[in-house]
C-alpha positions in Angstrom: 171.1 87.4 105.0 171.2 91.0 104.7 173.2 93.4 102.1 176.3 93.6 105.0 176.4 89.8 105.5 174.7 89.5 108.8 172.1 86.8 109.2 169.1 87.6 110.0 166.9 85.3 112.0 163.5 84.2 109.9 160.5 82.4 111.2 160.5 79.2 108.8 156.7 79.6 108.6 156.3 83.0 107.6 158.9 82.7 105.2 157.8 79.2 103.4 154.2 81.4 103.8 155.6 84.7 101.7 157.7 82.0 98.8 154.8 80.1 98.7 152.6 82.9 97.4 155.7 84.6 95.6 155.4 80.8 93.3 151.8 81.2 93.3 151.6 84.8 91.8 154.0 83.8 89.7 152.6 80.6 88.2 149.1 82.3 88.0 150.3 85.8 86.9 153.1 84.3 84.6 151.9 80.5 82.6 148.5 79.5 83.7 146.0 82.1 83.1 144.9 83.9 80.4 144.9 88.3 80.2 141.0 89.0 80.0 142.2 91.6 76.9 144.1 89.6 74.5 143.1 86.3 75.9 146.2 84.6 76.1 149.2 83.4 78.1 152.3 84.5 78.5 153.9 81.8 76.2 151.3 81.9 73.6 151.8 86.0 73.3 155.6 85.0 72.8 155.4 82.6 70.2 153.0 85.2 67.7 155.3 87.9 68.6 158.6 86.3 68.0 156.7 85.0 64.6 155.3 87.9 63.6 159.3 89.4 64.4 160.4 86.6 62.2 158.4 87.9 59.6 156.2 84.5 59.6 152.8 86.6 57.9 150.6 84.8 56.4 152.0 85.9 52.5 155.0 84.4 53.4 156.2 80.8 53.0 155.8 78.7 56.1 159.4 78.3 58.3 160.4 75.2 60.0 158.4 75.2 63.8 162.4 74.3 65.5 163.1 77.9 64.4 160.6 79.7 65.7 160.9 77.5 69.3 164.6 78.4 68.9 163.6 81.9 68.5 160.7 81.9 71.5 163.1 80.2 74.0 166.5 82.1 73.5 164.6 85.9 73.8 161.7 85.7 75.7 160.7 82.5 77.4 163.3 81.1 79.3 161.7 78.0 79.6 161.6 74.2 78.6 160.9 73.8 74.5 158.5 71.3 74.7 156.3 73.5 76.3 156.6 76.3 73.6 156.0 73.6 71.2 153.1 72.1 72.5 151.6 75.7 72.7 152.9 76.2 68.7 151.3 72.6 68.2 147.9 73.5 69.6 147.5 77.1 67.9 147.3 74.9 64.5 144.9 72.1 65.5 141.6 73.1 64.0 140.0 70.6 66.4 141.7 72.0 69.5 141.1 76.0 68.5 137.6 77.6 66.9 139.7 80.0 64.7 143.4 78.9 64.0 146.5 81.0 65.5 149.0 79.5 63.5 148.6 77.8 60.1 150.5 74.7 60.2 152.3 72.6 57.7 153.2 68.9 58.3 151.8 66.3 60.7 150.3 68.6 63.8 148.3 65.5 65.2 145.0 64.4 65.0 141.9 64.0 67.3 142.5 60.5 67.9 145.3 61.5 70.0 148.0 60.9 67.7 151.2 63.2 68.9 152.2 66.1 66.4 155.5 65.0 64.4 159.1 66.4 65.8 159.4 70.0 65.4 162.1 69.8 63.1 159.7 68.1 60.4 156.8 70.7 61.1 156.3 73.9 59.2 154.5 76.9 60.7 153.5 80.5 60.0 150.8 83.1 61.2 147.2 82.1 60.7 145.5 85.6 59.0 143.3 85.9 61.8 146.1 86.3 64.2 147.7 89.1 62.3 144.3 90.9 64.0 145.6 90.0 67.3 149.1 91.8 66.4 147.4 94.2 64.6 149.2 98.1 64.5 151.7 96.9 67.1 153.6 99.6 65.6 151.9 102.7 66.4 152.4 102.8 70.3 149.3 101.0 70.5 150.4 98.5 74.0 153.3 98.8 76.6 156.3 96.6 76.0 158.7 95.4 79.1 162.1 94.2 79.1 162.5 90.3 78.2 164.6 88.3 81.1 167.4 88.9 80.6 166.7 93.3 79.8 168.3 92.8 76.3 165.4 92.9 74.6 161.6 93.9 75.0 158.5 92.2 74.2 155.2 93.4 74.5 152.9 93.0 78.1 149.7 92.8 75.7 148.6 92.5 72.6 146.3 94.9 70.9 143.9 92.1 69.7 141.5 93.8 67.2 139.7 90.2 67.6 137.7 89.1 70.6 140.2 86.3 71.4 139.5 84.9 74.7 135.7 84.4 74.3 136.7 83.0 70.6 139.2 80.5 71.3 138.5 80.2 75.1 141.2 79.0 77.6 142.2 76.5 79.8 144.9 76.3 82.3 146.0 75.2 86.2 147.2 77.4 88.2 148.1 77.1 92.2 144.7 77.1 94.3 142.8 78.1 90.7 141.9 76.6 87.0 140.3 78.3 84.6 138.3 76.6 82.1 136.7 79.1 79.2 134.6 77.9 76.2 135.4 78.9 72.6 132.7 81.3 70.8 131.5 82.0 67.3 133.3 85.3 65.8 129.9 86.6 64.4 127.5 86.2 67.9 130.8 87.8 69.7 130.8 90.8 67.6 126.9 91.7 68.1 127.0 91.3 72.1 129.7 93.6 71.9 127.9 95.9 69.3 124.9 96.0 71.9 127.2 96.3 74.6 128.6 99.7 72.9 125.3 100.9 71.9 123.9 99.7 75.5 125.9 99.8 78.4 123.5 99.0 80.9 122.3 95.7 78.8 122.2 92.6 81.3 123.7 89.3 80.6 120.1 88.2 79.7 119.8 90.7 76.7 123.3 89.5 76.0 121.7 86.3 75.1 119.7 87.3 72.5 123.3 87.4 70.2 125.3 84.8 72.0 123.7 81.4 71.7 126.3 79.4 73.6 129.7 78.0 73.2 130.7 76.9 70.1 133.1 74.1 70.1 135.6 73.4 67.1 134.3 69.6 67.0 130.6 70.7 67.0 128.4 68.7 69.0 125.5 69.2 70.9 125.2 70.9 74.5 122.3 69.7 76.0 119.6 72.5 77.2 120.4 76.2 77.2 119.7 76.9 81.2 122.9 75.9 82.6 124.5 77.7 79.7 122.8 80.9 80.8 123.9 80.2 84.5 127.6 79.7 83.8 127.0 82.9 81.4 125.7 85.4 84.2 127.7 84.1 87.2 130.8 82.8 84.9 131.1 79.3 86.7 128.8 76.2 85.8 128.9 73.1 84.1 127.0 71.9 80.8 126.8 69.2 79.0 128.0 68.2 75.6 127.0 65.2 73.3 128.5 63.5 69.7 126.1 63.3 67.1 125.0 60.4 66.2 122.2 59.5 63.8 120.8 56.1 63.1 120.4 54.9 59.9 118.4 51.9 57.9 120.4 49.4 55.7 119.7 46.5 53.8 118.3 43.3 55.8 116.0 45.2 58.3 119.5 46.1 60.1 119.8 49.4 61.9 123.2 51.2 62.3 124.6 54.3 64.6 126.5 56.6 62.6 128.7 59.0 64.6 129.4 62.4 62.9 130.7 65.3 65.2 132.4 64.4 69.0 132.3 66.3 71.9 134.9 69.3 72.3 138.4 67.4 73.6 137.3 63.9 73.1 139.8 61.6 71.7 138.1 59.6 68.9 140.5 56.3 69.0 140.0 55.8 73.0 136.0 56.3 72.5 136.2 53.9 69.5 138.4 51.4 72.0 136.2 52.1 74.9 133.0 51.1 72.8 134.9 47.8 72.0 135.5 47.1 75.6 131.7 47.1 77.0 130.7 44.9 74.4 133.7 42.3 74.8 132.6 42.9 78.8 129.1 42.5 78.1 127.9 45.8 79.3 126.8 46.6 76.0 124.9 44.3 74.0 123.3 44.2 70.2 126.3 45.7 68.5 127.3 43.2 65.7 130.3 45.5 64.1 132.5 48.9 64.5 134.5 50.4 62.4 135.7 53.9 61.4 134.9 55.3 58.2 136.7 59.0 58.2 138.1 60.5 56.1 139.4 63.9 55.1 136.3 64.9 54.2 135.1 64.2 58.1 134.2 62.2 60.8 132.1 58.6 60.6 132.5 56.5 62.8 130.1 53.4 62.0 128.2 51.1 65.0 126.6 48.2 63.3 123.7 46.8 65.2 122.4 43.4 65.3 118.6 42.8 64.1 116.3 43.5 66.2 118.4 45.9 68.4 116.8 48.5 69.6 119.0 51.7 68.3 118.0 54.6 70.0 118.3 52.1 73.4 122.0 51.4 73.0 122.5 54.9 71.9 121.2 55.9 75.0 123.7 53.3 77.0 126.7 55.0 74.7 125.8 58.0 76.2 125.7 57.3 79.6 128.8 54.7 79.2 131.3 56.4 76.8 132.5 59.7 76.7 129.8 60.1 73.5 128.5 62.7 76.0 130.6 64.5 78.5 130.1 66.9 81.2 132.5 70.7 80.6 132.8 72.9 83.5 133.1 76.6 83.1 135.1 78.7 85.0 135.6 82.0 83.7 138.6 82.8 85.1 141.2 85.5 83.8 143.3 88.5 84.8 142.2 91.8 85.1 144.8 94.3 85.9 147.0 91.5 87.0 144.7 89.9 89.2 142.6 86.7 88.8 139.0 87.5 88.9 136.4 85.3 87.9 133.8 87.1 85.2 130.5 86.6 84.1 129.6 87.1 80.3 129.4 91.2 80.4 132.4 91.5 82.3 134.4 90.0 79.6 133.0 92.0 76.8 133.2 95.2 79.2 137.1 94.4 79.6 137.7 93.8 76.2 135.9 96.7 74.9 137.8 99.0 77.5 141.5 97.6 75.9 139.8 98.3 72.9 138.9 102.1 73.9 142.9 102.4 75.0 144.1 100.9 72.0 142.5 103.0 69.4 143.1 106.1 71.3 146.5 105.3 71.7 146.7 104.9 67.9 144.9 108.1 67.0 146.9 109.9 69.4 150.2 108.4 67.3 148.8 108.8 64.0 148.5 112.7 65.3 151.8 113.2 66.8 153.3 112.2 63.3 151.1 114.1 61.4 151.5 117.2 63.1 155.2 116.2 63.1 154.9 116.0 59.7 152.8 118.8 59.0 155.4 121.4 61.2 158.0 120.1 58.3 156.1 120.8 55.6 155.3 124.3 57.1 159.0 125.1 56.8 159.0 123.5 53.4 156.2 125.8 52.0 158.0 129.0 53.5 161.1 128.1 51.9 159.5 127.8 48.9 157.4 130.9 49.4 160.8 132.8 49.9 162.8 130.6 47.3 165.5 133.9 45.9 166.0 134.2 49.6 166.5 131.1 51.1 168.9 130.3 48.0 170.6 133.3 48.6 170.8 132.9 51.8 172.7 129.3 51.8 175.1 130.5 48.9 176.2 133.3 51.3 176.8 131.1 54.8 180.0 129.9 55.3 179.0 126.7 56.8 175.2 124.4 57.3 175.1 125.7 61.2 175.3 129.5 60.0 173.2 128.6 57.3 170.5 126.8 59.5 171.0 129.7 62.3 170.0 132.2 59.8 167.3 130.4 58.2 165.5 130.5 62.0 166.0 134.0 62.5 164.9 135.1 59.2 162.6 133.5 58.8 160.9 132.9 62.6 161.9 128.6 61.7 162.5 125.8 64.4 165.6 123.6 64.3 163.5 120.7 62.8 161.9 123.1 59.8 165.3 124.5 59.3 167.1 121.2 59.0 164.7 120.1 56.9 164.9 123.0 54.3 168.8 122.3 54.6 168.2 118.6 53.7 165.5 119.5 50.6 166.9 118.5 47.3 166.9 120.5 44.2 164.1 118.3 42.6 161.7 120.2 45.3 161.9 123.2 43.3 160.0 121.9 40.5 156.5 122.9 39.7 155.0 119.9 40.0 157.1 118.7 43.6 156.3 121.9 44.8 152.1 121.4 44.1 152.8 117.9 45.9 154.2 119.9 49.0 150.8 121.6 48.9 148.6 118.8 48.4 150.3 116.7 51.2 150.0 119.8 53.5 146.1 119.7 52.7 145.7 116.2 53.3 147.2 116.1 56.3 145.8 118.5 57.6 142.4 117.0 57.3 143.7 113.8 59.1 144.8 116.2 61.8 141.3 117.4 62.2 139.9 113.6 62.1 142.7 112.5 64.9 141.6 115.7 67.3 137.9 114.8 66.5 138.5 111.2 67.9 140.4 112.2 70.4 137.7 114.4 71.8 134.5 112.4 71.6 134.4 109.1 73.2 131.3 108.1 70.7 133.7 108.3 67.6 136.3 106.1 69.1 133.6 103.3 70.0 132.4 103.9 66.5 136.0 103.2 64.8 135.6 99.8 67.5 132.3 98.9 66.0 133.8 99.3 62.2 136.7 97.6 62.7 134.9 94.6 64.6 132.1 94.6 61.8 134.7 94.2 59.3 136.0 91.2 61.3 132.4 89.6 60.5 132.8 89.9 57.2 136.1 88.5 56.6 136.7 85.6 59.4 132.8 84.9 60.2 131.0 81.6 59.6 128.6 79.5 60.7 127.6 77.9 64.6 128.9 74.7 64.7 127.6 73.4 67.6 124.0 73.2 68.2 121.5 73.6 71.6 119.0 71.4 72.0 116.4 70.6 74.3 117.7 67.9 77.5 115.3 65.0 78.7 113.2 66.5 81.2 113.0 69.8 79.8 109.6 71.1 79.0 109.9 74.6 77.4 111.7 73.9 74.1 110.6 77.0 73.0 112.6 78.9 75.7 115.7 76.7 74.3 115.4 78.4 70.9 116.7 81.6 69.6 114.5 84.0 68.2 116.8 85.1 64.4 115.3 85.5 61.2 115.8 82.7 58.6 114.5 81.6 55.3 112.5 79.1 54.7 112.8 77.6 51.0 110.6 74.7 49.9 110.5 73.1 46.6 107.8 71.6 43.9 108.2 68.3 45.3 107.9 68.7 49.0 111.5 69.4 50.7 111.3 71.8 53.0 114.7 73.8 54.1 115.5 76.5 57.2 118.8 79.2 56.9 119.9 81.9 58.3 119.0 85.1 56.1 122.6 86.1 56.8 124.1 83.4 54.2 122.4 85.2 51.1 124.1 88.6 50.2 122.6 91.6 48.0 123.9 91.2 44.3 122.8 93.4 41.6 121.1 93.0 38.3 122.7 90.8 35.3 124.3 88.5 38.1 124.5 84.5 37.8 122.9 84.4 41.0 124.6 82.4 43.4 123.4 78.7 44.4 120.7 78.7 46.4 118.9 75.2 47.6 120.1 71.7 46.0 117.2 70.1 44.3 117.3 66.9 42.5 116.7 67.1 38.5 113.0 66.6 38.4 112.5 69.1 41.4 112.6 72.7 41.4 112.3 75.7 44.2 108.8 76.7 44.5 108.5 78.9 47.7 111.0 81.3 49.7 109.9 84.3 52.1 111.2 85.1 55.9 110.4 84.6 59.1 111.4 84.0 62.6 112.3 80.9 64.8 109.3 81.1 67.3 106.7 81.8 64.2 104.1 79.8 62.9 103.9 78.1 59.8 100.1 77.5 57.8 101.0 75.1 55.2 97.9 75.2 52.6 97.5 72.5 50.3 96.4 72.1 46.7 93.3 70.1 48.0 92.6 72.9 50.1 94.0 71.9 53.6 95.7 73.5 56.6 98.7 72.0 58.3 100.7 73.9 61.2 104.5 73.9 62.3 106.0 75.9 64.4 109.4 77.5 62.7 111.6 75.9 64.8 110.6 72.5 63.7 112.0 72.8 60.5 115.5 71.3 60.5 118.2 73.7 60.1 120.6 73.4 57.4 122.9 75.2 55.1 121.9 77.9 52.0 122.4 74.5 49.4 121.1 71.5 51.6 118.2 70.0 50.0 116.2 70.0 53.7 114.0 67.5 54.4 111.0 66.1 52.9 107.4 67.3 54.3 106.1 63.6 54.2 108.3 63.7 57.8 106.9 66.7 59.1 103.2 66.7 58.2 100.8 64.1 57.4 100.2 65.1 53.5 98.2 62.1 51.2 98.7 61.0 48.0 98.8 63.8 45.3 98.7 66.3 47.7 101.3 69.4 47.8 102.1 72.7 49.5 101.0 75.5 47.6 101.4 78.4 50.1 102.8 78.6 53.2 101.8 82.1 55.6 104.6 82.8 58.4 102.1 84.4 61.7 103.3 85.2 65.3 100.0 84.5 66.5 96.3 84.2 66.0 94.8 88.3 65.6 91.3 88.1 65.4 91.2 91.6 63.0 93.5 90.2 60.5 92.2 88.0 57.3 93.5 85.6 55.5 92.7 86.1 51.3 92.8 82.8 49.6 93.0 82.7 45.5 92.2 79.0 43.1 93.9 78.4 39.9 90.8 79.0 38.3 89.8 82.5 39.6 87.9 81.7 42.9 89.0 84.5 45.7 87.8 83.9 49.3 88.0 86.1 52.3 87.9 84.3 56.0 89.1 86.2 59.3 92.9 84.6 60.7 91.2 83.3 63.8 88.9 80.9 62.2 92.1 78.5 61.7 92.9 79.0 65.4 92.6 75.4 66.8 94.7 72.8 68.8 94.5 70.2 66.0 97.4 70.2 63.6 94.8 69.4 60.3 92.4 71.6 59.2 90.3 72.0 56.3 90.6 75.6 54.7 88.5 75.9 52.0 86.0 73.7 49.6 87.2 73.2 46.0 85.7 71.5 42.8 87.3 68.7 41.5 89.4 70.2 38.9 90.6 73.6 40.9 93.4 73.7 43.5 94.4 76.8 45.9 97.1 78.2 44.4 97.8 81.3 46.8 96.9 83.1 50.4 97.7 86.1 51.6 97.9 87.1 55.0 96.5 90.5 56.3 93.9 91.6 54.0 92.2 94.8 55.1 88.5 95.2 53.9 89.9 98.7 52.7 92.8 97.1 50.7 93.1 96.1 47.1 93.6 93.0 46.2 95.7 91.8 42.5 95.3 88.7 41.3 98.0 87.9 38.1 97.6 85.3 35.5 100.2 83.3 33.2 99.2 85.3 30.1 99.8 88.6 31.8 95.9 89.5 32.4 95.5 91.3 36.3 92.7 92.3 37.6 92.3 95.0 40.7 89.1 95.1 43.0 88.7 95.9 46.7 88.7 93.3 49.3 85.5 94.5 50.9 83.5 93.4 47.3 84.6 89.6 48.6 81.9 89.0 51.7 83.3 87.1 54.9 83.2 83.5 54.3 83.5 80.7 56.9 86.6 78.4 56.9 84.9 75.6 54.7 83.0 77.7 52.0 84.0 77.4 48.8 84.8 81.4 47.3 83.4 83.6 44.8 85.0 84.5 41.2 88.1 86.7 41.2 88.3 86.8 37.5 86.6 85.8 34.4 89.9 83.4 32.8 90.4 83.4 29.1 91.2 80.1 27.4 94.1 78.5 28.3 95.2 80.9 30.9 94.9 80.5 34.8 95.9 82.9 37.9 99.7 82.3 39.0 99.7 84.8 41.7 97.8 87.3 43.7 99.2 90.3 45.6 97.9 92.8 48.3 98.1 95.9 46.9 100.1 98.8 49.1 100.3 102.7 48.1 103.7 103.4 47.4 104.6 100.2 46.2 105.3 99.7 42.7 104.3 96.1 40.5 107.1 94.2 39.8 106.6 90.9 37.1 108.8 88.8 36.0 109.0 86.2 33.0 109.5 82.7 32.8 112.1 83.3 30.8 114.2 86.0 33.4 112.3 89.1 31.9 111.3 91.6 34.5 109.9 95.5 35.5 108.7 97.1 37.9 104.9 99.2 37.1 103.2 102.2 39.3 100.3 100.9 41.0 98.4 103.5 40.1 98.3 102.4 36.4 96.2 99.3 37.6 93.2 101.5 38.3 90.3 99.5 40.4 87.4 97.3 38.5 84.7 95.2 40.1 85.5 91.7 41.0 84.5 88.9 38.4 85.6 91.1 35.4 88.3 90.0 32.4 90.8 92.4 33.8 93.3 94.5 31.7 97.6 93.8 30.7 99.8 93.9 33.6 102.8 92.1 31.1 103.1 91.7 27.7 103.8 88.2 27.1 105.9 87.1 24.1 107.7 83.7 22.6 111.1 86.0 23.8 109.4 85.9 27.3 107.5 83.7 27.8 104.4 83.4 30.4 104.5 85.4 33.3 106.3 83.0 36.6 105.3 85.7 39.5 104.7 89.5 40.1 105.0 90.9 43.8 104.1 94.8 45.3 107.9 96.0 46.4 109.0 99.3 47.8 112.5 100.8 46.1 114.6 100.0 48.8 113.6 96.6 49.5 115.2 93.2 47.5 113.5 90.6 46.0 114.5 87.5 44.9 114.3 85.7 41.8 114.4 81.6 41.8 114.6 79.4 38.4 113.8 75.6 38.2 117.5 74.7 39.2 117.6 76.2 42.2 119.9 79.4 41.4 118.3 82.3 42.8 119.2 86.1 42.7 119.1 88.8 45.3 118.8 92.5 44.6 117.6 96.0 45.1 114.2 96.2 43.9 115.4 99.8 42.4 117.9 98.2 39.5 114.6 96.9 38.1 113.7 99.8 35.7 109.8 101.6 35.8 107.8 101.1 32.8 104.4 100.6 31.3 102.0 98.3 32.0 102.4 96.9 28.1 106.6 96.3 28.4 107.9 93.1 28.5 110.4 94.5 30.8 114.4 94.1 30.5 116.7 90.7 31.6 116.5 90.3 35.2 119.3 87.3 35.1 121.0 84.9 32.5 119.3 81.4 32.0 121.0 78.1 31.6 119.6 76.2 28.6 116.3 74.3 29.7 116.3 77.0 32.9 113.2 79.3 33.7 112.2 81.6 36.6 109.6 79.6 39.3 109.5 82.1 41.8 109.4 85.9 43.1 110.2 86.8 46.5 109.7 89.8 48.1 112.1 90.7 51.1 111.1 93.9 53.3 113.0 96.6 54.1 112.5 95.8 58.2 
């Protein structure tokens, strides 16, 4: 029927097609799919915007969830209240969202599938990260549209200073299509965004250097990296996620399987029930008891096994028959300019950056307009203050405001706005101090206007602003990965699954080794207390600490002169304070044998040397490729019964000088060529003649432009120009490198450093301090030095490491 009331015949098939397509697009655009720019569906966006309008910011108190739901329903989202409350609940669940958008107070459900309490009981406010999504909305950064009854306005999209689509992912079923985007780690996504900014032509493979893979809030393990790579390239794929389960030995010769992490979106209670059903049905044998020991400190599901059961076989059956292992189908479908599109990893990053460039540009234009408008008014005020007597006389003479405004505009060539501002000016503005404030404000606005104009004129400056803002997000919200990617059975090249990254390797005196990302250690200043590093036992302390990459080899030299070899990624990764793993579980160490030196290398280069030193002052020079073998254990040098290997250095060239340091503060510098090349099993030659009670504590390769930094056991340190150490002949008594006193204690370590480089000092109790070498004062050879760090009673420095500038 048309507007005039006439009936128009329509084919029912055509009408149904049109009506269904309209309905389908309404569901796709208005409900089920997220926008690629802010990663939100309309209901999520409306909930966050309504909470911001209610003033529920992180610094305010929580308000009842029912109040938020009513606000959203009444103003922006005319649908069922359960849809809004379910959305609110999910954004407050730490097992559903990788980065929470809502800070909830009350019962918001659990990983066991428990439902949230009714909305009249729970309370909410915005989480800190959500404020980044709403940032600068009052600066014309995004478009607004009218709500369902045209009475209010709501944002079409949020400014989204965080790349929320990748951070929290999204899932939804539309008509004829569905989306399932996994969550990711903030640090990795920001690194990838910066790579795209700096190199717009970068490939998806290049981005994989930054993004290791999905990072789920419940942790777990992704089996194999190739499925992840395929999904990132095409936007579609499937990955396998396993829970984390370990086999523990218990009393009586029994074993138990302990589950500490579950795959994403797996119900713990349902998993336990399924395992119980399999045991009752006889499909899963060897299980004696099953209990849930989870508490507020973490998840712990214990599966107690019968004696003589095979734990690994039972664990594999759990992976096969329960949701301890699941498939996650990736389909990165999102709205781009209002249309659904399947996007690969680079497409999502590109669309987000495109949005951010528009947001920053619009914000800059808004601020520019505001600054110019204010500067325009200030220009009028400056003219009035410069002609104050004439202005006062003119106003006093005028019969009314309108006449005064017109006279001001004509006499001083002012605009209507400027003239009105002069008429509105208070008498207090006429004081000298207030007049200075006007000039200062005008000068500052002039600088701001120039800066905004410069930003708008140069696209690369806009990108610079975006980089600064997203880097600030990492500092504020960045955290470590929850989910690990491990090799899947049947995959051959394990190393391809390991991302190449800088790590810090720590080794204790008792033989515990730990690997942690270098980013977990921040730079500090001299004299600080330091941050807590590896947690050690009372009788243990940290002895080695150095940088490497995950694909390097680790050459372990022992006090008995043996060499063992591992890949860096074979060392279990742990957090900064983790105790690590005992080396006896990784290397075939004998009784009484311990590690004295660890050298990271990339390959066995022929023209590179290894230089070794023993506690009794012997030295040896051997080609690195002499140690290349398919065996993991080798004899590195022969030793006398009363001697042991204490230091090994890499890349000792023939023209380079060597320095040895002793516990009583002596040192000797001699040319590497003074030590003739020796075979792998040779004993070595004399490097320094030691005095009574003295011993060699370390060895360094002399590099021009470097300083020698020494540290004593009681925390005193100094730098000395390497030129102050004259070359000598090998085997001499040496000269003083540091004045050893009762207050300073014996020497603990020395390193060649550049001023711009960082150094780390480590104490027996496991505390460490990282600072720039230039913060340690430069002094003469005989000086004691200044206090590097304050030590607790009974503690002492045991190690010093140089972190190279690159």
